[in-house]
N, C-alpha and C positions, 0 to 999 in steps of 0.2 A: 674484853669486855668493853664496851664502850657506857658514857656517864655521862647523864641528861647533862650534868650541871656544865661537863668539860665541855660540849656544844653549843654552850650558854644558850639551855632548853630551858621552859619552863613548862608544864602543864599544861593547861588549861583550864580550870573549870566546864563540866558537862560535855565532857570530849566526847566525839559520835564515832570511837571507835573499839571495838571489845575491847580486853583484855588481853596481850600479849607478852612477850618475851623476845628479848633481842640480844644480838652477840657482832660483834663485826668481822666478817668473813672476807675478806681478799681486798681490802678498802672498800668496802660495801658494808651493811648496816644488811643482816639478814630477821624479819621480824617469823614469828610464828609465833598463833596461839592452836584455842585448846584441842579443835578440829585435825590440827597437823595440817592445816594447812600453811602456807609459806609464802615468800614476796621480800625478790635483794630492794630498797631505796635505798640513795646516797646519800650521805650526810646530813647532805643541804635539804633536802625531801625529810629526813629524821626531822631532824631542826623544825622543819613546818608544822610535821604533824605531830609535834610537845610545844611548840607554840599557838595550838587550832588555827593554823593559815592553812590548812590543805580547803579550797574551794569545793562547793558540792559539783559534779560537774567534770572537775578538773583532768588531764590525762592519770594525774597518780592519782585522784580520788576516785574513777572509775575501777586502777587497776587497784587497789584497796576494796571495791564493794566483789570484783571478780572471785578476789580472794578468800571472802568470806572477813575483811577484816573492819565494818562501817556495819556497825550496832543494827542501823534499823532496817537493813538488808540482807539480814540473813535468814536462810529460811529455819526455824527452830524445830519442825519437825523431820524435815532432814537430815541438820545437824544432830536429833536424836537418834534417827535408825542409821547413821553412821557410824557414832559410835560405838552401838550397842552391837553394831557387826562387827567393829575391831576388837572387841571386848567381850564377842562371845563365848573362849575357850572358856569365861566365868561362869557360864553357865551349867561344866559338865566338872566331873572331876578325874584325877588322874589321867589322863592318856599314856603314859610312856611307865613300866615297869620295868627296869633293871633287874637282872636275877643276876646273880655270881656265884652260878654254875661248880666253883671251885677258886682257891687262889695260887696251887702252884702253875709254874710258866716256865716255856723255854729258856726264856729269853728275857737279859738282865737288861737295860731300859737305862737312861743315865738320869732319868726326869719321873720315874717310875710313880705311880702316886695310888697305887694300889692292895700296897700293905700283902707284894709278890711274897710265895711260899716255894719253898725249893719241891721238885719235883718226885722226890719221897714224902711228902707231906700229906700221906691219903684222906689225913683226918680233917682238911683242908675244903676236902668235896663236899657239894649238896647232894642228900640222899633222893631218893625219889620222892618217902613222905616230906619230908620237905617242900620239895617243890613242886607238888600235887597243894599242898593248903598252900603254897604262897598262889599258885595258880588259880585258887579258889576263890582266895580274897583280890586280886587282881581283877576276875571277874564281874563283881560285886562294886565296880567304878560305873560311876549312871555317864560318865563319859559314851557313846554308840559308840569313837571307834578308839582299838585297843592294841598296844602297840607293846609286847615283849623283846625285851633287846636282853640279848645272854654276853653278857660278861667276865671277867674273869680281875687276878689272874688270866691265865688261856681259855676260854673258853672249851677248844678241840682235845682238851687233856680229860674230860667231865663230858665225851657226845653222851652217851650212853644215858645220862639224865637230858643231855640235849635236846636228844628223837623222844625225849619220856614227857620233858613238859610238850614239846610241839605237839605228838599225838594226845595225851592226856585233855590240853587246852585247845585243839581244836573239837574233842570228841564232847566237854562241859560246852563249851559254848554251843554247842545247840540248841542247849535251854537257855540263854541269853542273846544270840543273835547279835551278836557285835562283828563290826567290821572290824578283824582281825589280822596280826603282820607282827610275822617274828623276823628280828634284823638278829644279825649277830658282828660284832665287834673283836675280832682275830690276829694274829701277825701271819697265818697262814703257812705256818714253816711248818703242821704237823696235818696239816690239810691232805690230803688222798683223792683217790678218784672216784670210792667207795663213800667217803663223805659228802664227795663233792656231789652227786650222782643223790644220796640222799634229798639236800638244803638245795638240790636245782627243784626237783620234787615235789618237798614243800616250800618252794616258791621264800623260803628266808633269803632278806638282802643281806648280802654282805660289807662288811667296813671292815677298816685297815687303814696301819698306819704305812707312809711313806716320808721319811723326811732329808731328802733330797737325795741331791747326785749317793753313786755304792757309796765312796768313802765316809759321805759325811755319816748315811745311813748307818753304816756299820760300824761308825764310833761310835753314835748314840744308841744302838739297841745290838745289845751282842749276843748272836746264837753261839751257844757251847758246838763247837765241835763241827762250823759249819758258815752261811754265808747271809744270815738273817734278810737283805735287801735284792739277793737272786730266788729265795725261796719266795716273798713276798712278789716278785717282778713277773718268776713263772707261772703263780698261781691268776694273780689278777690279768692276765693277757691271757688265760684258759679260762676262766669265769667269764671273761668280755669275749670270750671265744665260741662257749654257748648258749649267753643272749643272744646273740647274733644268730646264730644256728635256730632258735627259737622263735626266730621272725620280730626280735622286740627293736626298738630303737634305737641304735649306740649314744644317741647325742641325750635321751633318758635313761634309759637301765643299762649302770655299769658300777663297776665295781668303788664304792667310796672312798676317798684317800684322805685321812687327816696327817696335817701336817705341825711339828711341836719346833718354835721358834725356839732355839738355845743360840749363847754367844757366838757359836761355830756354824750359826751358818749364816750369819749377820754378813757376812763377804760378800754372797752367794747368789741373790735376791733370785737372777736371772738363769743362774743355772739352776736353782729348785723349780723354778717353773717348766724349764725346759725340761728339764725329768717328770712332771705328768704330764706334758702334754706328749710327748713322745711314748706314753703310756696308755695314752690314750681316753685318758682322765678328764671329764670335764666342768670340774668344780677342784678349785682350792681352796682349800680352811686356813685362812694363816692365820694362827692360835700364838699368842704371847706361851711364857711357859709357868703352869698354875705351881701356888707355893703350898700342894700339897705334898705328902708322902720323903720320896725317895730326895726329892725335888727343895725340899728344904738343907738336904746332910750335902748335897752338892752343888748347893747357891754358886760357892766360892769360882764351881771354874762354868756353870751354864750360865750362872743370873749380869743381869744387863739393866742402866737405865730405858726406860721405855721410851724416852726420846730415840734410844739404836730405834727399839721395835718400830717407831714411825716410821722411819728416817728407810727401812724394810718396806716395812710394807707398802707405802708410797710408791716407792722404785717399782717392787715386786706387781703391784696391781696398775704403773704406765705398763708395764711390758706387757701386762694381759689384755689391757685394753690395746695397746699395739698390736698386740697380736689379733685380735677379734675383728680391729682394720683389716686386717690381711687375710679375714675369711678363717682363720680356727677359732672354733666354736667353745670355749671355754671363760671360765668366771670364778669369780672369788667373790667368795658364798658370806663373809662378813659384807659384805657389801652387798649381795643380793640382799641377806636381815633388811639391813638397814633402809636401801632402795626400795622395797614391799612399801614397808612404813613411809618413806618420803616423796615419794612418785604415783607408788601405785594402788594408795590410799586403802590397803590392809596389812595385816599384822597377821601371820605367816606362825606364830606361836610357836619359835625358839625359846624353851625356855628362861632358858639365863639372858633373854634380851628381851623380858615384857614386862607392864605391868598390871599385878602387882605378881611377885617374880613364879616362877616352878613349884618351887620344895614342897613338898605337902601335897598341894592343890594340884598341879601339875605332873608331877613324875612324884616315887618311891622306888626304896631302893631294897632288895629285899637277898639279905646275907646269905653265905652259904650254910651257917650256920642257925635261919631261922628267925635273924634280929632284923628288924624294920627300920630302916632309914629315909630321912624326910628327902632324901637325894643321895650319890653315887661320891657326890661331895664330902656330906655331912656322915655316912659309911669311914671314908677315909681318916675324917677326924676321930671318927671311934678306933682306928687299929692305933690309934697313940694313945688313949687312951681316954679320951675327954668324950660323954658319952650324951654331951650333951642334946646329938642331933637324933637317936635313935627315940623312936615313936611306939614297937611296939613287938612283938614276938609273932609268926606265923599259927603259933602252937595254941595261944592263949588271946590274940586282939581282934575283937572284929571290926570290918571295916567301917563301920559310926564309929568306934573311940578313934581311928587312926584320924578322922577325918578331924574332928572336936578336942583333939590334942592339945595342950596348949601350944608346947614349940609351933605345931603347924598352924596355930592362929597368931602370932609371933611373927613368923615367918612370913605373912600374906602383909602384916601391919608394916615390918620392916623395908621390907620390898613394892611397897607403895609410891612410888616419883612425887607423888602429892603431899605425902607424909615425913617425907624427906627436906630437912632444913635444906639442904644445899639444891637440892636436886628441884623443890616445887619451884624455883624459878629457873630452871637451867632453858634454854634456848631446844634444847633438846631433849626435853620434857615429855615430845610428844610421840619418839619411838624408842627409845633406850629402854633401859633394865637394868637394874643391879643383883647380886649375885650374896646375898646374903653371909652365907657360909666362907666365900673371901674375906667381908669384911672380920666375921668372925679371925679368923686364921692372923687375919696379917695386922689388924687394928682392935683386936679385943673385945667388940661387938656385934651383932648385928647388924646395927643401926651404922655404925661407920664413920668415917668423915670422909666425905664422898671431894673434895677437893683434895683430897692427902690421897687418895685410893689406887692403886695400881690401875683396876678394872675401870674405872671413870675417866683416866687417864687415856685409856687404849679406845675406850670409846666415841670422847670426846676427839682424840684425833682424827676417826676413821673419819667421823659423821663432818669434822672441820674437812678432811680434804674433798669428802663426796660431794660437798654441798659448794666448796670452791669452783670443783667442774661443772657444777651445778649454774653459776654464778656466769664463767666463762658459754657455757650456753654453744658449744661447738658441734653443730647437727651431728657429725659421725661418732661424735662420744657420748652426747645422748641419745643417740639409737641403741647402742651396746647397754648404755644401762638400762634401758628402758625392758629391751628383752632379759636383764639379767632377772630380773622381778616377775617373771614368769613362773606358776606357782610348778613345779617339778609334778611329770606323770608319773604316777607307782602306780596303779590299778593293776599289774600283774604279781605286785605284792600281797596286796590286797584278799581277803579270804572274807566274803560273804557267806555267813549261815542265819536259814530261818529259823526263828526261834521254835523250837518242834510245843 
């Protein structure tokens, strides 16, 4: 960060500029304003701005006018409309409803944070009665779009309840008229043709995990008596074939696969990317390790300094960019989220990177036993004995009680970047977001200390990288980055239902 005094600059009273934040990137100064507009200026130009020496009509003045940095030239009505559009997610209640249909799982992952149970622990299966009560609450949201996401454990273990939720929610939705979507997070090892046919017929979007090449994936995700990688790959290819058979565009419709970056993966950024590309995946979400569940117990083996993650991320994303320039269409999901805000002038409503965050007001998690949490991370913390993020129970709670719960209100405040001491002055404030559960777990407070927060370090490093690319302004790179901001078409998965 540049200091005005270090530059010999003294702000002049009556400055014509709007309030802005600033940060040094690549030797220049990046300015951002509350609208999310941004511009690079040289250190000399920045010094001139601080001294009040930017003349009306000068090249720098005109650049600042174009980017809404000159107060008298800002169209206030247009600015208000832009902000309202970007924050439109605040007009509605939670759209993501995660249903943990079982804790049982047939794989053991070194970073598992889902409170996994052994396969014979059938008492950790959600019952049809609890499932129905969860659906009844979910459909009461004021959001016109509802995503029910099946989680575990491994949701295919309790497939009868998955089917019951799909059929019950579809029938109940006739009274609500929501745009309804089902997604499933699965390791795919228990998939078979009958299950796949049902999921395809009911338009369930499927997501899995691929942690790089086979030897790395199997090291991190152990399938007893089997090969976790080969099972995942077999069904990824099979599902993608079915999408193509249905006439769906493979660029838009494919199995989503997530990556958890552990220490073992750090030397192999290109190999990880190649694995995804070879599988026909069009997106790679390069996520760091989360500090929940088993990740705490195995941290000595899987954790690393976040600077190492930054190096891995940059090398992998550089390689992805090179592939795109050679005609391979694949994107990095973290970059796409930030770029949609930075150059797409919109907010994709990714719940972990928005302000206020999604805990409680954007998502709700329903445990197998009926307990309700502000998020899946909150449920994970409950599994370690901390009840802070439990906000109700499907058997006794009303929708209104959930939404007005003191924990939900506290998390909304804690994840509002304009109320965070560090975030309020951060250059990346217009594009970023924080996860209070992460801060609570690692720093003991939902407010946290962002300058010491690992997730903040990750977000800043990614945005430093992206703005570094934008500063270089290479036409072929900018073309790829703009393509990544395109909102993914998924109407095939959305089930419209007219209210009766």
